[in-house]
N, CA, C and O atoms as a Maestro MAE file, in Angstrom:
{
 s_m_m2io_version
 :::
 2.0.0
}

f_m_ct {
 s_m_title
 :::
 protein
 m_atom[200] {
  # First column is atom index #
  i_m_mmod_type
  r_m_x_coord
  r_m_y_coord
  r_m_z_coord
  i_m_residue_number
  s_m_chain_name
  s_m_pdb_residue_name
  s_m_pdb_atom_name
  i_m_atomic_number
  :::
  1 25 7.331 90.239 -100.935 1 A "MET " " N  " 7
  2 3 7.136 89.749 -99.750 1 A "MET " " CA " 6
  3 2 6.759 88.390 -99.859 1 A "MET " " C  " 6
  4 15 5.972 88.181 -100.782 1 A "MET " " O  " 8
  5 25 7.056 87.504 -99.256 2 A "HIS " " N  " 7
  6 3 6.789 86.135 -98.968 2 A "HIS " " CA " 6
  7 2 5.480 85.778 -98.569 2 A "HIS " " C  " 6
  8 15 5.344 86.041 -97.374 2 A "HIS " " O  " 8
  9 25 4.590 85.352 -99.003 3 A "PRO " " N  " 7
  10 3 2.791 85.300 -98.468 3 A "PRO " " CA " 6
  11 2 3.041 84.803 -96.886 3 A "PRO " " C  " 6
  12 15 2.715 85.511 -95.933 3 A "PRO " " O  " 8
  13 25 3.715 83.381 -96.731 4 A "GLU " " N  " 7
  14 3 4.082 82.590 -95.687 4 A "GLU " " CA " 6
  15 2 4.642 83.921 -94.304 4 A "GLU " " C  " 6
  16 15 4.351 83.810 -93.113 4 A "GLU " " O  " 8
  17 25 5.445 85.046 -94.896 5 A "ALA " " N  " 7
  18 3 5.866 85.715 -93.520 5 A "ALA " " CA " 6
  19 2 4.868 86.700 -93.032 5 A "ALA " " C  " 6
  20 15 4.873 87.144 -91.884 5 A "ALA " " O  " 8
  21 25 3.722 87.132 -94.265 6 A "LEU " " N  " 7
  22 3 2.670 87.448 -93.521 6 A "LEU " " CA " 6
  23 2 1.815 86.861 -93.207 6 A "LEU " " C  " 6
  24 15 0.987 87.672 -92.792 6 A "LEU " " O  " 8
  25 25 1.471 85.971 -93.133 7 A "ARG " " N  " 7
  26 3 0.999 84.718 -92.469 7 A "ARG " " CA " 6
  27 2 1.366 84.908 -91.444 7 A "ARG " " C  " 6
  28 15 0.491 85.451 -90.769 7 A "ARG " " O  " 8
  29 25 2.531 84.687 -90.765 8 A "GLY " " N  " 7
  30 3 3.068 84.833 -89.573 8 A "GLY " " CA " 6
  31 2 2.950 85.658 -89.147 8 A "GLY " " C  " 6
  32 15 2.311 85.371 -88.134 8 A "GLY " " O  " 8
  33 25 3.149 86.882 -89.153 9 A "TRP " " N  " 7
  34 3 2.747 87.993 -88.669 9 A "TRP " " CA " 6
  35 2 1.549 88.675 -88.514 9 A "TRP " " C  " 6
  36 15 1.331 89.574 -87.702 9 A "TRP " " O  " 8
  37 25 0.559 88.073 -89.568 10 A "GLY " " N  " 7
  38 3 -0.719 88.181 -88.881 10 A "GLY " " CA " 6
  39 2 -1.077 87.514 -87.715 10 A "GLY " " C  " 6
  40 15 -1.617 88.181 -86.832 10 A "GLY " " O  " 8
  41 25 -0.839 86.064 -87.501 11 A "LYS " " N  " 7
  42 3 -1.094 85.128 -86.348 11 A "LYS " " CA " 6
  43 2 -0.406 85.829 -85.266 11 A "LYS " " C  " 6
  44 15 -1.128 85.876 -84.270 11 A "LYS " " O  " 8
  45 25 0.994 86.522 -85.062 12 A "ARG " " N  " 7
  46 3 1.409 87.236 -84.479 12 A "ARG " " CA " 6
  47 2 0.900 88.365 -83.582 12 A "ARG " " C  " 6
  48 15 1.003 88.527 -82.366 12 A "ARG " " O  " 8
  49 25 0.296 89.127 -84.576 13 A "ALA " " N  " 7
  50 3 -0.605 89.953 -84.351 13 A "ALA " " CA " 6
  51 2 -1.934 89.505 -83.486 13 A "ALA " " C  " 6
  52 15 -2.037 89.911 -82.329 13 A "ALA " " O  " 8
  53 25 -2.724 88.849 -83.935 14 A "GLU " " N  " 7
  54 3 -3.851 88.177 -83.659 14 A "GLU " " CA " 6
  55 2 -3.433 87.630 -82.097 14 A "GLU " " C  " 6
  56 15 -4.191 87.866 -81.156 14 A "GLU " " O  " 8
  57 25 -2.299 86.959 -81.928 15 A "THR " " N  " 7
  58 3 -2.102 86.435 -80.733 15 A "THR " " CA " 6
  59 2 -1.769 87.574 -79.460 15 A "THR " " C  " 6
  60 15 -2.048 87.483 -78.264 15 A "THR " " O  " 8
  61 25 -0.999 88.776 -80.277 16 A "ASP " " N  " 7
  62 3 -0.596 89.573 -79.080 16 A "ASP " " CA " 6
  63 2 -1.780 90.417 -78.695 16 A "ASP " " C  " 6
  64 15 -1.810 90.822 -77.533 16 A "ASP " " O  " 8
  65 25 -3.030 90.825 -79.737 17 A "GLU " " N  " 7
  66 3 -4.587 91.187 -79.613 17 A "GLU " " CA " 6
  67 2 -5.378 90.999 -78.210 17 A "GLU " " C  " 6
  68 15 -5.879 91.649 -77.293 17 A "GLU " " O  " 8
  69 25 -5.111 89.425 -78.742 18 A "GLY " " N  " 7
  70 3 -5.399 88.344 -78.049 18 A "GLY " " CA " 6
  71 2 -6.739 88.000 -78.154 18 A "GLY " " C  " 6
  72 15 -7.512 87.750 -77.229 18 A "GLY " " O  " 8
  73 25 -7.034 88.005 -79.749 19 A "ILE " " N  " 7
  74 3 -8.071 87.284 -80.533 19 A "ILE " " CA " 6
  75 2 -8.221 86.131 -80.497 19 A "ILE " " C  " 6
  76 15 -9.284 85.512 -80.438 19 A "ILE " " O  " 8
  77 25 -6.537 85.511 -80.546 20 A "VAL " " N  " 7
  78 3 -6.599 83.808 -80.337 20 A "VAL " " CA " 6
  79 2 -5.393 83.453 -78.852 20 A "VAL " " C  " 6
  80 15 -4.844 84.337 -78.194 20 A "VAL " " O  " 8
  81 25 -5.292 82.501 -78.712 21 A "ALA " " N  " 7
  82 3 -4.860 81.775 -77.529 21 A "ALA " " CA " 6
  83 2 -3.446 81.660 -77.845 21 A "ALA " " C  " 6
  84 15 -3.090 81.082 -78.873 21 A "ALA " " O  " 8
  85 25 -2.461 82.269 -76.875 22 A "GLY " " N  " 7
  86 3 -0.827 81.604 -77.410 22 A "GLY " " CA " 6
  87 2 -0.100 82.510 -76.765 22 A "GLY " " C  " 6
  88 15 -0.636 83.521 -76.311 22 A "GLY " " O  " 8
  89 25 0.925 82.324 -76.666 23 A "THR " " N  " 7
  90 3 2.110 83.120 -75.681 23 A "THR " " CA " 6
  91 2 2.146 84.470 -76.883 23 A "THR " " C  " 6
  92 15 2.039 84.398 -78.107 23 A "THR " " O  " 8
  93 25 2.322 85.588 -76.064 24 A "THR " " N  " 7
  94 3 2.135 87.086 -76.922 24 A "THR " " CA " 6
  95 2 3.503 87.367 -77.088 24 A "THR " " C  " 6
  96 15 4.135 86.883 -76.149 24 A "THR " " O  " 8
  97 25 4.218 87.952 -77.900 25 A "SER " " N  " 7
  98 3 5.470 88.457 -77.836 25 A "SER " " CA " 6
  99 2 6.173 88.916 -76.794 25 A "SER " " C  " 6
  100 15 7.351 88.586 -76.657 25 A "SER " " O  " 8
  101 25 5.462 89.852 -75.799 26 A "THR " " N  " 7
  102 3 6.164 90.288 -74.768 26 A "THR " " CA " 6
  103 2 6.196 89.142 -73.768 26 A "THR " " C  " 6
  104 15 7.227 88.965 -73.118 26 A "THR " " O  " 8
  105 25 5.442 88.577 -73.648 27 A "ASP " " N  " 7
  106 3 5.781 86.907 -72.750 27 A "ASP " " CA " 6
  107 2 6.713 86.280 -73.382 27 A "ASP " " C  " 6
  108 15 7.594 85.699 -72.748 27 A "ASP " " O  " 8
  109 25 6.687 86.283 -74.693 28 A "ALA " " N  " 7
  110 3 8.420 85.288 -75.305 28 A "ALA " " CA " 6
  111 2 9.232 85.756 -74.964 28 A "ALA " " C  " 6
  112 15 10.023 84.973 -74.439 28 A "ALA " " O  " 8
  113 25 9.632 87.076 -74.966 29 A "ALA " " N  " 7
  114 3 10.586 87.859 -74.685 29 A "ALA " " CA " 6
  115 2 10.963 87.670 -73.256 29 A "ALA " " C  " 6
  116 15 12.108 87.449 -72.862 29 A "ALA " " O  " 8
  117 25 9.895 87.776 -72.514 30 A "ARG " " N  " 7
  118 3 9.977 87.537 -70.932 30 A "ARG " " CA " 6
  119 2 10.617 86.237 -70.807 30 A "ARG " " C  " 6
  120 15 11.832 86.152 -70.632 30 A "ARG " " O  " 8
  121 25 9.839 85.194 -70.891 31 A "ILE " " N  " 7
  122 3 10.618 83.865 -70.811 31 A "ILE " " CA " 6
  123 2 12.086 83.738 -70.922 31 A "ILE " " C  " 6
  124 15 12.932 83.422 -70.086 31 A "ILE " " O  " 8
  125 25 12.194 84.153 -72.500 32 A "ALA " " N  " 7
  126 3 13.710 84.296 -73.118 32 A "ALA " " CA " 6
  127 2 14.375 84.654 -72.225 32 A "ALA " " C  " 6
  128 15 15.229 83.875 -71.803 32 A "ALA " " O  " 8
  129 25 14.207 86.065 -71.572 33 A "GLU " " N  " 7
  130 3 15.146 86.748 -70.304 33 A "GLU " " CA " 6
  131 2 15.388 85.631 -69.308 33 A "GLU " " C  " 6
  132 15 16.517 85.165 -69.157 33 A "GLU " " O  " 8
  133 25 14.395 85.221 -68.665 34 A "LEU " " N  " 7
  134 3 14.264 84.432 -67.753 34 A "LEU " " CA " 6
  135 2 15.182 82.955 -67.780 34 A "LEU " " C  " 6
  136 15 15.778 82.474 -66.817 34 A "LEU " " O  " 8
  137 25 15.125 82.523 -68.856 35 A "ASP " " N  " 7
  138 3 16.221 81.505 -69.439 35 A "ASP " " CA " 6
  139 2 17.237 81.766 -69.440 35 A "ASP " " C  " 6
  140 15 18.064 80.904 -69.140 35 A "ASP " " O  " 8
  141 25 17.579 82.866 -69.723 36 A "THR " " N  " 7
  142 3 19.160 83.774 -69.810 36 A "THR " " CA " 6
  143 2 19.403 83.426 -68.555 36 A "THR " " C  " 6
  144 15 20.076 82.421 -68.328 36 A "THR " " O  " 8
  145 25 18.900 84.195 -67.550 37 A "VAL " " N  " 7
  146 3 19.208 84.352 -66.212 37 A "VAL " " CA " 6
  147 2 19.317 83.281 -65.773 37 A "VAL " " C  " 6
  148 15 20.415 82.906 -65.361 37 A "VAL " " O  " 8
  149 25 18.039 82.342 -65.722 38 A "ARG " " N  " 7
  150 3 18.278 80.839 -65.060 38 A "ARG " " CA " 6
  151 2 19.819 80.201 -65.723 38 A "ARG " " C  " 6
  152 15 20.685 79.761 -64.967 38 A "ARG " " O  " 8
  153 25 19.929 80.223 -66.698 39 A "TYR " " N  " 7
  154 3 21.132 79.485 -67.289 39 A "TYR " " CA " 6
  155 2 22.843 80.320 -66.512 39 A "TYR " " C  " 6
  156 15 23.800 79.780 -65.958 39 A "TYR " " O  " 8
  157 25 22.604 81.540 -66.781 40 A "LEU " " N  " 7
  158 3 23.608 82.290 -66.076 40 A "LEU " " CA " 6
  159 2 24.016 81.854 -64.663 40 A "LEU " " C  " 6
  160 15 25.106 81.420 -64.292 40 A "LEU " " O  " 8
  161 25 22.812 82.083 -63.907 41 A "ALA " " N  " 7
  162 3 22.830 81.659 -62.762 41 A "ALA " " CA " 6
  163 2 23.269 80.238 -62.446 41 A "ALA " " C  " 6
  164 15 23.801 80.104 -61.344 41 A "ALA " " O  " 8
  165 25 23.154 79.202 -63.167 42 A "TRP " " N  " 7
  166 3 23.224 77.850 -63.349 42 A "TRP " " CA " 6
  167 2 25.005 77.947 -63.259 42 A "TRP " " C  " 6
  168 15 25.704 77.326 -62.458 42 A "TRP " " O  " 8
  169 25 25.465 78.878 -64.290 43 A "ARG " " N  " 7
  170 3 26.997 78.626 -64.672 43 A "ARG " " CA " 6
  171 2 27.968 79.057 -63.699 43 A "ARG " " C  " 6
  172 15 29.116 78.644 -63.538 43 A "ARG " " O  " 8
  173 25 27.113 80.263 -62.854 44 A "LEU " " N  " 7
  174 3 27.927 80.834 -61.752 44 A "LEU " " CA " 6
  175 2 28.207 79.960 -60.745 44 A "LEU " " C  " 6
  176 15 29.352 79.941 -60.293 44 A "LEU " " O  " 8
  177 25 27.053 78.962 -60.150 45 A "GLN " " N  " 7
  178 3 26.950 77.838 -59.443 45 A "GLN " " CA " 6
  179 2 27.807 76.968 -59.692 45 A "GLN " " C  " 6
  180 15 28.301 76.408 -58.713 45 A "GLN " " O  " 8
  181 25 28.255 76.575 -61.020 46 A "ASP " " N  " 7
  182 3 29.274 75.664 -61.326 46 A "ASP " " CA " 6
  183 2 30.663 75.819 -60.612 46 A "ASP " " C  " 6
  184 15 31.428 74.856 -60.549 46 A "ASP " " O  " 8
  185 25 30.945 76.900 -60.137 47 A "GLY " " N  " 7
  186 3 32.069 77.326 -59.476 47 A "GLY " " CA " 6
  187 2 33.409 78.153 -60.268 47 A "GLY " " C  " 6
  188 15 34.234 78.841 -59.666 47 A "GLY " " O  " 8
  189 25 33.396 77.939 -61.525 48 A "ASN " " N  " 7
  190 3 34.087 78.963 -62.491 48 A "ASN " " CA " 6
  191 2 33.661 79.594 -63.323 48 A "ASN " " C  " 6
  192 15 34.415 80.342 -63.947 48 A "ASN " " O  " 8
  193 25 32.417 79.524 -63.601 49 A "GLY " " N  " 7
  194 3 32.016 80.062 -64.635 49 A "GLY " " CA " 6
  195 2 31.942 80.131 -66.138 49 A "GLY " " C  " 6
  196 15 31.382 80.979 -66.832 49 A "GLY " " O  " 8
  197 25 32.699 78.944 -66.535 50 A "SER " " N  " 7
  198 3 33.259 79.066 -67.780 50 A "SER " " CA " 6
  199 2 32.439 77.389 -68.289 50 A "SER " " C  " 6
  200 15 32.607 76.938 -69.422 50 A "SER " " O  " 8
  :::
 }
 m_bond[199] {
  # First column is bond index #
  i_m_from
  i_m_to
  i_m_order
  :::
  1 1 2 1
  2 2 3 1
  3 3 4 2
  4 3 5 1
  5 5 6 1
  6 6 7 1
  7 7 8 2
  8 7 9 1
  9 9 10 1
  10 10 11 1
  11 11 12 2
  12 11 13 1
  13 13 14 1
  14 14 15 1
  15 15 16 2
  16 15 17 1
  17 17 18 1
  18 18 19 1
  19 19 20 2
  20 19 21 1
  21 21 22 1
  22 22 23 1
  23 23 24 2
  24 23 25 1
  25 25 26 1
  26 26 27 1
  27 27 28 2
  28 27 29 1
  29 29 30 1
  30 30 31 1
  31 31 32 2
  32 31 33 1
  33 33 34 1
  34 34 35 1
  35 35 36 2
  36 35 37 1
  37 37 38 1
  38 38 39 1
  39 39 40 2
  40 39 41 1
  41 41 42 1
  42 42 43 1
  43 43 44 2
  44 43 45 1
  45 45 46 1
  46 46 47 1
  47 47 48 2
  48 47 49 1
  49 49 50 1
  50 50 51 1
  51 51 52 2
  52 51 53 1
  53 53 54 1
  54 54 55 1
  55 55 56 2
  56 55 57 1
  57 57 58 1
  58 58 59 1
  59 59 60 2
  60 59 61 1
  61 61 62 1
  62 62 63 1
  63 63 64 2
  64 63 65 1
  65 65 66 1
  66 66 67 1
  67 67 68 2
  68 67 69 1
  69 69 70 1
  70 70 71 1
  71 71 72 2
  72 71 73 1
  73 73 74 1
  74 74 75 1
  75 75 76 2
  76 75 77 1
  77 77 78 1
  78 78 79 1
  79 79 80 2
  80 79 81 1
  81 81 82 1
  82 82 83 1
  83 83 84 2
  84 83 85 1
  85 85 86 1
  86 86 87 1
  87 87 88 2
  88 87 89 1
  89 89 90 1
  90 90 91 1
  91 91 92 2
  92 91 93 1
  93 93 94 1
  94 94 95 1
  95 95 96 2
  96 95 97 1
  97 97 98 1
  98 98 99 1
  99 99 100 2
  100 99 101 1
  101 101 102 1
  102 102 103 1
  103 103 104 2
  104 103 105 1
  105 105 106 1
  106 106 107 1
  107 107 108 2
  108 107 109 1
  109 109 110 1
  110 110 111 1
  111 111 112 2
  112 111 113 1
  113 113 114 1
  114 114 115 1
  115 115 116 2
  116 115 117 1
  117 117 118 1
  118 118 119 1
  119 119 120 2
  120 119 121 1
  121 121 122 1
  122 122 123 1
  123 123 124 2
  124 123 125 1
  125 125 126 1
  126 126 127 1
  127 127 128 2
  128 127 129 1
  129 129 130 1
  130 130 131 1
  131 131 132 2
  132 131 133 1
  133 133 134 1
  134 134 135 1
  135 135 136 2
  136 135 137 1
  137 137 138 1
  138 138 139 1
  139 139 140 2
  140 139 141 1
  141 141 142 1
  142 142 143 1
  143 143 144 2
  144 143 145 1
  145 145 146 1
  146 146 147 1
  147 147 148 2
  148 147 149 1
  149 149 150 1
  150 150 151 1
  151 151 152 2
  152 151 153 1
  153 153 154 1
  154 154 155 1
  155 155 156 2
  156 155 157 1
  157 157 158 1
  158 158 159 1
  159 159 160 2
  160 159 161 1
  161 161 162 1
  162 162 163 1
  163 163 164 2
  164 163 165 1
  165 165 166 1
  166 166 167 1
  167 167 168 2
  168 167 169 1
  169 169 170 1
  170 170 171 1
  171 171 172 2
  172 171 173 1
  173 173 174 1
  174 174 175 1
  175 175 176 2
  176 175 177 1
  177 177 178 1
  178 178 179 1
  179 179 180 2
  180 179 181 1
  181 181 182 1
  182 182 183 1
  183 183 184 2
  184 183 185 1
  185 185 186 1
  186 186 187 1
  187 187 188 2
  188 187 189 1
  189 189 190 1
  190 190 191 1
  191 191 192 2
  192 191 193 1
  193 193 194 1
  194 194 195 1
  195 195 196 2
  196 195 197 1
  197 197 198 1
  198 198 199 1
  199 199 200 2
  :::
 }
}
C-alpha cells in the first residue's frame, strides 16, 4: 500500500472525528447530493431536460 494513501486516510479520519477542522465525509457526500439535485432542477427548468 502506498504511504500517500495511508496519509490521506489518516487525514480524512482525523477530520471525520473532529480532531482537525475541515469538511467531513458525511458533509461532503451531502454537498455532492445537493449539487446533483440543483443541477437536475436546472436542467428541468431549461424546458427540455436534455
